[in-house]
N, C-alpha and C positions, 0 to 999 in steps of 0.2 A: 440483609447481608447476603443471602443466597442469590438474590437478583444481580447484585454487583458481580459476583463470581461467574454467574452464567453469562452476563454481558461480556466480561473480559475473556472468558473461554471461547465464546462464539467468535469474537474478534481474532483471538489467537488462531483458531482453526481456519478462518477465512484467509488470514494473512499467511498462514503456513502453506496453504495451497498456492499462494503467490510465490513464496520462497522456493517451493519444490519446482514450480514451473520455471522460475528464473534459473535455477541450478541445472535442471535436467531437460527442459524443453523451452529455452528462452524464445525461440521463434514462433511459439504457439500464440494463437489469438485468445486463448482461454486463460482464466485466472489472472488477468491483468498482466500478462507477460508482454514482451516487446514486439511480438509478431504483428501487432496492429500498426506499427510504424513502418512506412515504406522504406525508411532509412536503414532498417535492419537488413533487408535484402540487398540494398545498395552497398552497404558497408562490406559485404562479402566479396565485392569486386576488387577491393584493396585489402590484402591480408593484414597489413600493418594497422589500418583503420579498424578492421573487423576485430582484431585482437584487442585493441584499445576499447572498443565498444563492449566486447565480451567481458573485459576486465571490469568496466564500470557496472555492468549488469550483475556480475558475481559479487562485486563490492556491495551493491545495494542489497542483494540477497543475504549476504553475510551480516550486514548491519541490521537488517530486519530480524534475522535469526537471533541476534544478541538481545534485541528488545523483546522478542517473543518469549525467550527463555526467562528473562527477567520478569515478564508478566506471569508466567507459570509459577515462578517462585513467590510472587505477590499473592496469587490465588491460594497457594498451599500454606504459606507461612505468615502472611501479613495480617494484622488486625483490620477491623472495618475502617478505621480512620485512614490507615495507609492505603487501603484499597480505594477508598473514595478519592484520596489525593492523587493516586495513580491515574484515576479516570480524568481528573481535572488536568493532569499533565498530558494525557492523551488528547484531550480536547484542544489544548493550546498547540501541541505539536501537529495535530491533524489540521487545524486551522491554517497552518503555514502553507498547506497545499494551495490555498487560494491566493497566496502572495506571489509565488514564483511559478509553480508548476501549472496551475490552471490557465493563466494567461498564455503560457507557452504552448500547451497542448491544444488550447482553443484555436490559436493562430495556425498551428500545424493542421488541425482539423479543417479549418476554413480554406487552407491552401491545398487540400486534397492529399495530405501526407499521412492520413490516418484512415484505416479501413477496419471496421465499417464507418461510414460517414456519421457524424454527430456522436461518436464515441466519447468525446470530451464532455458532452452534456450528461450522458449517462454516468460517466465517472464522477463528475461534479455532484450529481444528485446522490449517488451512492455514498460519497464521502460526507455529504451533508447529513444523510441518514445516520451514518456512524456517529457523527458529532451529536446529533439529536438524541440518539439512544444512550450515549455516554452521559449526556446532561441529565436525562431522565433517571438513569441509574444513580447518579450522584444525589439527586433530590429525593428519590424514593427511600 
């Protein structure tokens, strides 16, 4: 039971770093913020487009924050079965990355729109590790 809580808490802390980066330093290349995309800087040339891009970035951050707070409530108040089921839900939701986001970021990476090069592969591996750890926690 404690292992599941630790896994969820580690995920919450890692994703919280992303939320903070997206809200307060979206142009950084750290914590999976959007500074890795060359389009971030290009969008600044057109204030209307940049405001739209910032809106989407903040929207993603807000959505992540909602899920992180729900996960904290699951850690604190949920029983073991609910915690396990939340990890299964995280597995399914996280797998969706490979459906739409990974092909897109991989193509941008190949087209030189991501810095550092091969960032998409690193991100793909990192997300695979998350999914694997979630699955291990469900089984243990």
